[in-house]
C-alpha positions in Angstrom: 113.4 77.4 104.8 115.4 79.3 103.3 112.6 80.0 101.0 110.3 81.6 103.5 112.6 84.4 104.6 113.7 85.3 100.6 109.6 85.5 100.6 109.1 88.1 103.2 112.2 89.7 101.5 110.6 90.1 98.0 107.2 91.2 99.5 109.5 93.8 101.2 111.1 94.9 98.1 115.0 94.0 99.6 117.4 92.2 97.2 120.0 90.0 98.8 123.4 90.9 98.0 121.6 93.9 95.8 122.4 97.3 95.5 120.3 99.5 96.9 120.6 101.0 100.2 118.2 98.9 102.0 119.3 95.7 100.2 121.3 93.6 102.4 124.8 91.8 101.5 125.1 88.2 102.9 128.6 86.4 103.9 127.2 83.5 105.3 124.7 81.4 104.2 123.8 80.0 107.5 122.2 83.1 108.4 118.7 82.1 106.8 118.5 79.3 109.4 119.5 81.5 112.2 116.6 83.6 111.2 114.3 80.9 110.9 114.8 79.5 114.2 114.9 82.6 116.4 113.6 85.7 114.2 114.7 89.0 114.8 117.0 88.2 117.8 119.0 85.8 115.1 118.7 88.7 112.4 120.4 91.4 115.1 122.8 88.7 116.3 123.8 87.9 112.6 124.3 91.2 111.9 126.8 91.4 115.1 128.4 88.5 113.8 129.2 90.3 110.4 126.8 87.4 108.4 125.0 90.2 106.8 125.3 93.7 106.2 123.4 96.6 104.9 124.2 100.1 104.3 120.3 101.3 105.2 119.7 99.0 108.6 116.6 101.2 109.8 115.3 101.6 106.1 115.7 97.8 105.7 113.9 97.0 109.6 111.2 99.9 108.1 110.4 97.9 105.0 110.6 94.1 106.7 107.8 95.4 109.6 105.9 96.5 107.4 105.1 92.9 105.8 105.6 91.4 108.7 105.9 90.8 112.5 108.3 89.0 113.8 107.1 87.6 117.3 103.8 86.2 115.4 106.2 84.1 113.2 106.6 82.1 115.8 103.6 82.1 119.1 104.7 78.8 120.7 108.4 80.7 121.4 106.6 83.7 121.9 104.0 82.1 124.2 106.4 79.8 126.2 108.5 82.3 126.9 106.0 84.6 128.1 104.8 82.8 130.3 108.0 81.5 132.2 109.0 85.3 132.4 106.0 87.4 132.2 103.7 85.0 134.8 106.9 83.3 136.9 109.1 86.0 137.4 108.8 90.0 138.1 111.7 90.7 135.7 111.0 94.2 137.0 111.4 93.7 140.6 112.8 96.0 142.8 116.4 93.3 143.3 116.6 93.6 139.6 115.5 96.9 138.8 119.4 98.5 139.0 120.8 95.8 136.5 119.5 98.3 133.5 121.5 101.1 135.3 124.9 98.6 135.2 124.5 97.2 132.0 123.1 100.4 130.0 123.3 103.4 131.2 126.6 103.3 133.1 128.9 102.1 130.1 130.2 105.7 129.6 129.4 109.1 130.0 131.9 109.8 126.9 129.4 107.7 124.9 126.2 109.1 125.5 127.4 112.7 125.9 129.3 112.3 121.8 125.6 110.7 120.7 123.7 113.2 122.6 125.1 115.6 122.2 125.7 118.7 125.4 122.1 118.4 126.6 122.4 114.6 127.7 118.5 113.9 126.8 117.8 110.6 126.1 114.8 110.4 124.9 112.0 111.8 121.8 113.1 114.8 120.4 109.9 117.2 119.6 110.5 118.1 115.8 106.7 119.0 115.2 107.4 122.8 116.0 109.8 123.3 113.3 113.4 122.2 114.7 115.9 122.0 112.4 118.4 120.1 114.8 118.9 117.4 117.3 119.8 120.3 120.0 116.1 122.4 118.9 113.9 119.1 119.3 115.4 118.5 122.6 114.7 121.7 123.7 111.2 122.4 122.1 110.2 118.9 124.1 111.5 119.7 127.5 109.6 123.6 126.8 106.8 121.9 125.8 107.1 119.1 129.2 107.3 122.2 131.2 104.2 124.4 129.6 102.0 121.1 130.1 103.1 120.6 133.9 102.3 124.4 133.8 105.3 125.0 136.1 105.7 128.3 138.2 108.8 129.7 140.0 109.1 127.8 143.5 107.2 124.9 142.9 108.7 121.6 143.4 109.1 118.8 140.7 110.0 115.2 140.4 112.0 113.6 138.1 111.5 110.0 137.9 114.0 108.5 136.0 115.9 111.8 135.3 118.6 110.6 133.4 121.7 113.0 133.2 119.4 115.6 134.9 118.6 117.4 131.5 114.8 118.1 132.8 115.8 119.3 136.3 118.4 121.0 134.6 116.1 123.0 132.3 113.2 123.4 134.4 115.2 125.3 137.6 117.2 127.6 134.8 114.1 128.6 133.0 111.1 128.0 135.1 112.8 128.3 138.2 111.4 125.3 140.4 113.2 123.0 142.7 113.7 119.8 141.3 114.2 116.4 142.4 115.6 113.7 140.4 115.5 109.6 141.3 117.7 107.5 138.6 118.7 104.1 139.4 122.8 104.6 137.0 125.6 105.8 139.3 127.3 107.5 136.1 124.3 109.7 135.8 124.4 110.4 139.3 128.1 111.1 139.2 127.3 113.6 136.2 124.5 115.1 137.6 126.5 116.1 140.2 129.3 117.7 138.2 127.4 119.8 135.6 124.2 121.0 138.0 126.4 122.4 140.6 124.5 125.7 141.9 121.0 124.7 140.5 118.6 123.9 143.3 118.5 120.2 141.8 119.0 117.3 143.9 119.2 114.2 141.8 119.5 110.6 143.9 120.5 107.2 143.2 117.4 105.7 144.4 114.5 103.6 142.8 110.9 104.9 142.3 109.5 102.3 144.9 111.4 103.6 147.5 110.7 107.2 147.1 108.9 109.1 149.6 107.6 113.0 149.1 105.0 115.5 148.4 105.7 117.4 144.7 103.5 119.8 143.0 104.2 118.2 139.6 105.7 115.3 138.4 107.6 114.5 135.2 108.7 110.7 134.2 110.0 110.7 130.5 111.5 107.8 128.5 111.4 105.6 132.0 108.1 103.6 132.3 109.7 101.3 129.5 111.8 99.8 132.6 108.4 99.7 134.6 107.3 96.5 133.6 103.8 95.2 133.3 103.5 93.5 137.1 105.0 97.0 138.2 102.5 99.4 136.6 99.9 99.7 139.5 102.9 100.3 141.9 104.1 102.8 140.0 101.1 104.9 139.3 100.4 104.3 143.2 103.8 105.9 144.5 103.0 108.8 141.6 99.9 109.3 143.0 100.9 109.8 146.4 103.7 111.8 145.4 101.5 114.8 143.9 100.2 117.7 145.5 96.2 118.7 145.1 96.1 120.0 141.9 99.3 118.5 140.7 100.0 117.2 137.3 102.1 114.2 136.2 103.6 114.1 132.9 104.6 110.3 131.5 106.6 110.1 128.3 107.0 106.4 127.3 107.5 104.4 124.5 104.3 102.6 123.0 103.5 99.5 121.4 100.4 99.0 119.4 99.0 96.0 120.9 99.6 94.3 124.1 102.1 91.3 124.3 103.6 89.1 127.1 107.6 89.8 127.7 108.7 88.3 125.2 113.1 88.1 124.9 113.7 90.5 121.8 117.1 91.6 120.1 116.7 95.0 122.1 116.1 93.3 125.9 119.0 90.7 125.4 121.7 93.7 124.2 120.8 97.1 125.1 117.8 97.2 127.4 117.8 94.0 130.0 114.3 93.4 131.3 112.7 96.1 129.0 109.1 96.2 128.0 106.7 98.5 126.1 103.6 99.4 127.2 100.5 99.3 125.6 97.7 101.9 125.2 95.5 99.1 127.3 98.2 98.4 129.6 99.0 102.5 131.0 94.9 103.2 130.8 94.3 100.3 133.0 97.3 101.9 135.3 95.8 104.9 135.5 92.4 104.2 136.1 91.0 105.1 139.7 94.0 107.0 140.0 94.3 109.6 137.4 92.2 111.4 135.2 93.8 111.6 131.6 93.6 115.7 130.7 95.7 114.7 127.4 96.8 111.7 125.0 99.6 113.2 122.6 101.2 110.5 120.4 104.6 111.9 118.4 105.9 108.8 117.7 107.6 109.7 114.0 110.0 112.0 115.9 111.8 109.4 117.2 112.8 108.3 113.9 114.6 111.2 113.6 115.9 111.5 117.1 117.6 108.4 116.7 119.0 108.8 112.9 120.8 112.0 114.7 121.9 110.2 117.6 123.2 107.5 114.9 124.8 110.3 112.7 126.7 111.6 116.0 127.6 108.3 117.2 129.1 107.3 113.8 130.9 110.9 113.4 132.5 110.2 116.6 133.0 106.3 116.5 136.8 107.1 115.3 137.6 109.0 118.4 135.8 106.6 120.8 136.6 103.2 119.7 139.1 101.5 121.8 138.8 104.4 124.9 137.5 101.1 127.1 137.8 97.7 126.7 134.3 97.1 125.4 134.3 99.7 122.7 135.3 97.0 119.8 134.0 96.5 116.7 131.7 94.3 117.9 130.5 96.7 120.2 130.1 99.3 117.4 127.9 96.9 115.3 125.7 96.1 117.7 125.1 100.0 118.4 125.1 101.1 115.0 122.2 98.1 114.6 120.5 99.2 117.7 120.1 102.5 116.5 119.4 102.1 113.0 117.0 99.3 113.7 114.8 101.3 116.2 114.4 103.8 113.5 113.2 101.6 111.7 110.5 100.6 113.7 109.7 104.1 114.6 109.1 104.9 110.5 107.2 101.5 110.2 104.9 103.0 113.2 105.5 99.9 114.9 106.7 102.1 117.8 104.8 105.2 119.4 105.6 108.2 121.5 103.0 108.7 124.0 102.9 111.7 126.6 100.1 111.1 128.9 99.0 114.5 130.9 97.4 113.3 134.0 96.1 115.2 137.3 93.9 114.2 140.2 91.1 115.7 139.1 91.0 118.2 142.0 90.5 120.7 139.9 87.4 121.7 138.3 89.2 124.1 134.9 90.2 122.8 131.5 93.4 121.6 130.7 94.3 122.9 127.0 97.4 121.4 125.8 100.0 124.5 124.7 100.9 125.2 121.2 104.3 125.5 121.0 106.8 126.3 117.7 110.4 126.3 117.4 110.5 130.3 117.7 109.0 130.3 121.0 111.4 131.5 123.6 111.9 129.4 126.9 110.0 131.5 129.3 113.6 132.2 131.4 113.0 132.4 135.2 
């Protein structure tokens, strides 16, 4: 069985115990059986356990994904779990909605501030406008979103899955809008209440299915990955009913190249419980007869740059963070390092995408034009 794995590594130009950054050093020979039996989950778990190391995990994963899809190597396991989990259980039901908040977003604002920077934007930055830093890339992304939505002073905006309130803050300060954000994370609400004082912004601890209100524009940035295929119709119905007249809805989400069953991956096991990455077909089907698709913008490679910037922040700040909470152990460090670098490798390999969908009610006869943006554009301050 180790021969099968070694053949894959050879095709990816990865040497065992080699000296290049993407080569792997093996510390436990049981690694091969673990990978053969459990695929990408076994590979990631073995890294957490210290069974192997690699200086550039991102490039290791990039090379592997250009050769093989781990899920398709064990179709019987994927199909069985997909049937049990996806057909019999709604993994993202209202009763389970707050699990990802408790297990991921509530593990420490200090961690996220260290990794994300002062703006606390936990989604892909926009580097294509010439950004030279993470801060510029995130500012450009928020600015691009505001321009796509056509925000104007006095508008009322809903942010579904608002995180720590970064978009609401930016839109209120730069465009003079009133914003409501909803999140399933108690720590995000607490942070927003402390840092958004004095702004016309309200952050609520609430699931999207229980919200009722009318808005001039709606945005959802990096939250749709938690909705789940069984709930896409409900998500779009709530969004459509909450959008006024000629309003616009911008959906920013990670996207998969193909529709797949909700199989348990290393990321859903350790990082984002109940997460699911939609395909373009699934998003398209969910907006059908609900919205007009005005624009679809893919800048997936920018997420590799964003993740590497987060990793550098995390690596640099870990000595200050280690041990400040009981969970911040060496094993947590290896888990978080693998999370950031493996995801960067997946985006670099174009295994994952980043889409911004601009959706309208179709009430306007005017033609939507995607706004141009470069990093030298000053925000349109209110």
